[in-house]
C-alpha positions, 0 to 999 in steps of 0.5 A: 551382596549389600556393597555390590548393591550399593555400588550398583546404585551409586553408578546407576546414579553416576550414568543418569547423571551424565544422561541428563547431561548428555547432547540429546537434551539440547536442540544442537543435535541432528536428528541422525546424529541423536538416534546414534546417541539414544541407541548408544544409550539404550545399550547401556541402559539395557546393560544396565538392566540386565546386571539389576537382573543378576542382583534380583535372582541373588537377592531372590536366592538368599530371600533379601527385600528385591531392591527398586533401582528405582534411577534405573526404571527413570533414566530408561522411562527419560530415555523413551520419552526422549525419542519420541521428543527426538522423532517429532524433532525428525519430523518437524525436521523433514516436513519443514526442510520440504516446505522451504524449497516451496517457491515463495509464490506458490507456499500453501500457507493455508494448509502449513499452518493446518499441519503447525496446528498438529505439531502444536497438539503433539507439542502440549501431549509431551509429559510435562517433565519433556517440557522442560528440556532444551530440546523440547525447547528448540522445538518449540521455539522453531514451531512457533518461529514457522507459526509467526512466519508463515502469516508473514508470508501470506501478508508479503504476497500483497499484490500491492508489493512494490519493489521499494517495499522489498528495499524497505524489508531488506532494510528492516533485517539488515541486510542488502540485495534485491527480492524478485518475489515472483521468481521460483529462487526465491523460497520459503527458506530465503524469506524465513532466512531474513529473519520475518519472524523477529519484525512482526511489526516492521512486516506488517507495517511495510505490508500497511504501506503498500496497501495504502499507496496502492489505494492512493496509486489507483485513486490517482489513476483514475483522475489521470484516466479520467482527465485523459477523457474529459472533453470540450464540446464547441459549437458554431454561434451562425449569427456571431460567426464564431465557435462557442464553448459549450457548458462545462457541467460534467467537466466542473463536477468532475473537477470538484469531484477530484479536486477534494479526491487530491486534497484528502489524498495530500493529507494521508501519511502514505502520500510520499510516494506519489507526492510529485503526481499529486501536487502536479495534478493539483495545479492542473486541475487548480489551472482548470478552475480558474481558466475555464471560469475566466474563459467561460465568464469571458464568453457570458460578458462578450456574447452580452456585450458584442451586440452592444459595443459592434452593432450598436451605433449609439454606444459606439458613437458614445463610448468611443474608446471602448468601443475601441477597447471592445473590438481589441478584446473581440479580436482575441477572443474569436482568435483565441476561438478559431485555435481552441475548438480545435482541441478539444482535451480538456487538460490538453486546452488549458495546462500546455500551451496550445492555444498561446502557441496557435496564436505566437504569445508569448503568455501563459493562457491564464494571462491571456485571460486575465487581460481580455477579462480586465478589458470586457470588465471596464468595458461593462463598467463604463456602460454600466456608468453610461446606463446610470444617465438613461436611468436618470432620464427614464427612472424604471430603468431604476427598478433592473440591474446592470446585468440585466439592463445589459442583457435587454440592450444587448437583445434589441 
């Protein structure tokens, strides 16, 4: 009897060791196969439990102390725990398989994450002994990867994502191809196959880049739209028989605001995708600033000097060469205004060749304006020197600036 009991205990120990070395403790099996193994082991333990029952009956018959066969109880308990773990594996496998078929754009991230919370609660509810098994660790890792992937899925659904950003994602995953996030064929399974849970930081960086670029794109589009609608107004001056540029306060205000915005964009580390467009518009607004300032200054000088150099016979006699020069500037300015008043859009007027083309001139508008400005400045300087002689005759004029004196003379 003793020998039989000893041999049986050795058989139990050997069987227990075989169980613990079996594939059931690994995460390599699929659930259906694991159930086949569980059933097979359950049968073996039922047979052992039957043998144990026979030994207990004999020990009771001969009034011997019953053997505990603790290893048999432990193995049976472990097999039950294994079955519970594999039940959870099976549940997760079926659940995730269903999730994987969801098109990327329709993934119920919040709903799935709620389910993940329940799964984590069930995982934490497993016995401490089970948590050391590879099958448990594999299941825990699978759930953890899904728990990490779902928020990344939500991030990647940002409306800021463009094709170039998906290409960055493929590159970070060391894969090639194309991704159409709107396609029904692009499922959660295909997204997770990229291993996004292994590249979480890259994903967040890509999405951040997309969002920052979208902000730049929207801001740039807003600037372009504003200047598409920004116009000059002209008013016919019947007395001088010429169209004159109306006040440009609104243009100046828009110019200052957008110039600052473009400068800020250029200092943004996410500007690369739009660098050429930003630089183009910075150049356009720089041209607007320069040409508009010159135009306004030319118009102001011309309006002040016209009555003096054209209507004042005395000035023409005293400053004949400068009067001729002013006539050149007068002709240029009138011709320019005859062309300019037909165009209203600020960018078209100042940043394209419509005016110089209309004048059949080859130089750029800024060069034309500079030429007129130089002539008028020369006329103004000659007039100022002439006025100095008047001040010597009329000392009270020493208390009047040249600009004001020109203004006084221009108004008779």
